[in-house]
C-alpha positions, 0 to 999 in steps of 0.5 A: 274190572268191569264191576269196578266201572259199574260201581263208579257209574252208580253216582253218575246214573243216580243223577238221571230220571231212569231205572237201571236194570243192567250195565254192559261195558262197550269200551273203556280207556280211562279217559273215555268209556261207553256203556249200554244202560238197560232200562224198562224203556229200552237201552240208553248209551252212557259216554264218558268224555275226555273233553273239558266241560267247556268243549262239551258245551260246544259239542252239545250246542253243535248237536242241538243245532244240527238236530234243529236243521233235520240231522238225525243224531241220538237225543241227549237225555237231560239229568234230573236237574236239567243239565245236559251232562254230569260231572263226576271225578272231573270227568263229563258223562252224557246219556243219550238214546240208543238207536236200533239199526245197522251200519251202512256199507261201502260196497253197496252203491245205494248205501254209499250214496246215502252216506255221501249225501248224508255228509253233504246234508250234515255240512249244509245244516251246519251253516250259521252255527255260532259256538255259545259264549263261554264254550271252548270250540274245537277249530281247525280252520286255517291250520292245514298248510302249517300242520302238514308242513310240520308233519312232513318235518316230523316224517323227515326226522323219522327217515333220518333216524332210520338212515342213521342205523346200520341194520334195517328191518323190513319196515325200515328198508321200505321207508328208505326206498319210498319216503323221498316220493311221499315227501315230495307229495307232502311238500307239493300238497302244502304248496298247492294249498297255499296257492289255492282258494283255501285261505279265502275260503277259510275267511268266508267259513269263519263268518258263515260257519261250517261243522266237520264231524271228522269221522263220518264213516260207516261205523259211526252211522246207523240205518234204521229199519225205517230207512233213517240215517243217524249220525253217531260219535259227535265227540270230535266235531270241529269248525273246518272246511267240509273238504276235511270230511270229504277227504276222510270218507274218500280215503276210507272207501278207497282203502277198503277197495284196495286202491283208487277208483276214478269212476267211483270218486266222480260218483261220490263227488257228484252225489255230494254236489246234489245236496251241498253244491261247492264251487269249482275253486272249492273242489280244487282244494280237495285235490291238494288235500288228497295229494298229501300222503295221509295213509303213508304218514299215518302208518309211518308215525305209528311205527316210529312212535310205537303207538300200537303196542300189540302190533308185531313187526310183521303186522306193521310191515304188512300195513305199510305195504297196503298203505303204499299200494293204495297211495300209489293208485292215486296218480290217475285220479290226480291226472284226471282231477278236472274231469272228476269235479261236478259241474256247478249248479 
């Protein structure tokens, strides 16, 4: 199968001014793929995108804007005719430099600080970005309350589905017991967002601009031997409030720890504040964004939509227990949230 993918790439790679010594498949999922291309000058990364060419125009413009503001992102290598990407069989391909280094880790305080401050610099650098005319930007601004309300309704339908059957497996029994609590949290989060600074902030960002990576995680970052932090996988970049990225990073770190740590949460918000200060009313939006049960919803929808074909019932059950355990340690963070918010500069 790999040889077929390499054969398919010959026409794409012929469009670039490089000599190809070998090709190694990193990943492949029909609409998306990543390959290591060995050249005499070193390795290059070829990515097949699932995005349309107009969305890719938006992504590349965002990458170049951020690079111009000092954010380290692997350089895109243009094709021989100057194009930033190559279209083959209705798919878009982008070639970029490969960056040598290692992924940072969350359990090292200094490296975690680098990640958090790297995210803050990313957001600060994105201010002023305007999508190019004719491109198709990805936009999540203003969508949170309705999206969360709709997702809560979907969870309710899965709960009703479980209620309707006579015999319940281990996963279903936990859902029947725990879902009412998480539904209340979801509803409270939507109500909180609607009553917060969220809508006004959205209106402001629509004018000033802000880009969210959407997965600013250790696996998408590289620390070089020189101590430089590179940001990878910009494919999902979107126009949105910075809180989206902050929430996602907090969840990844706390999930890795097995539960919420109020002290570490305070440290992470403080590190962010040092590089991209937010107002108290903006930090308040994070409270409602954290209250929504993202982890619980994630595993619940995976199960009822059968997204993970290879997972056994036991694995789903184990993951559900883990996610509930993390979610239920959030209480003390919510209770003391005011004390975690960094002082305004």
